C-alpha positions, 0 to 999 in steps of 0.5 A: 880283920877282914879284907875288902877287895880293892876297887879294880877301876882304881890304880893299886894301892902302895906296896909299902907305907911308912908312917912317923906317928907323930902327935901324942903329946900334943893330943894330950896337952890339948886336952889337959892330960898327961903325955902317957894318956897320948901314948895309950890313945896312940897305941889304939891308933897303931891298932887301926892302922894295921887293920886299915893296911890289912883291909886296903890290901898294903903289903907292907907297913912301917911304923916309926915307934922310937927314935935313938933321940927319944931317950932324951925325953924325961925318964919317967916318960921313957918308962911309961913308953917301955911299959906301953911296949910290954903291954902291946907285945903281950896282948896283941901278938896273938891277934896279929898272928891269928890274922897272918901278920908278920912282926919285924922290929928294927933298930938298936935293941941294945938299950932295951930291957932284957924282958922286952928283947925277949918278947920281941924275939918271940913275936918275931919267931911266932909270925915269922911265916905269916904273909897277909901283912908285913909289919915292921916297927922301928925301936931306938931307930936312927937312919944315919945310924943304920947307914953307918952300921951297914957301911961298917959291916961292908967295910968288915966284909971287905977286910975279911976278903968276903967281898971286894970293894968294886962289888958294892953297889946299891943292891948290895949296900941295901942288903946290909940294911936293917930292912933287908928283904923288904921293898922300899916305902913308895908312900911316906906319912907324917901325922901332926903337920910336921914336915921332917923325916927325922932321921927315918928311913933315910936310904929307903925313902929316896923315891917315896912320896911324902904326905904330911897330914895335920891329924894327931896320931892318936886320931888317925883313922883309915880315912886318913890313910885313904886320904894319903893313898888317894893323894899318892895316886894323884902324884906322877912318879917318874923317877927322874925321867921326863914326863914326856 
């Protein structure tokens, strides 16, 4: 990946882009292919998205890989997804590391196979000092579950005397989330035309600009990301203040 200088005459890109990668199944169905084929092409789109974020000087990229609700899918599809995850972790980490990408995984890893958990631990440790791009992937993740876990952790700290209830504010609460230390997304993208957050980063997306595009995830390219960024630039972000 080669970084391209960002045009100085334009406003800078968003600091953190979060994406729900939606449409793998529909992409496959439209071509008479099994859903597995859509997921494989979706993995290729992940590679393109990471490269595009790097080239566009976006410091933080978060991708929704597997939600906690996705376990309701057929066992064969879950198995295919897990095998695809294994292959990605084994084949892409060296390239990510070479290009200075730090990988972090958020979500409940308890349902993942031990070998996948080990691959994740290695990938996170191997890339932990990289700074060119911070890539976060949400696996077996749910926003409500994350908030509940943070509340439970805060309650335990209060009960143990490590924290007073009156000390809990937004910053303290955010520090107990899985994304602690990562700035909140300022641009959210969902592909495939669906217009829902689907339990993704519910706390963190409070002030993000939401952009929904019709492109199915396997077809996602750098131009789609650039289009979403251009839409982001057209928005007036007031954070509750008047526009004057």
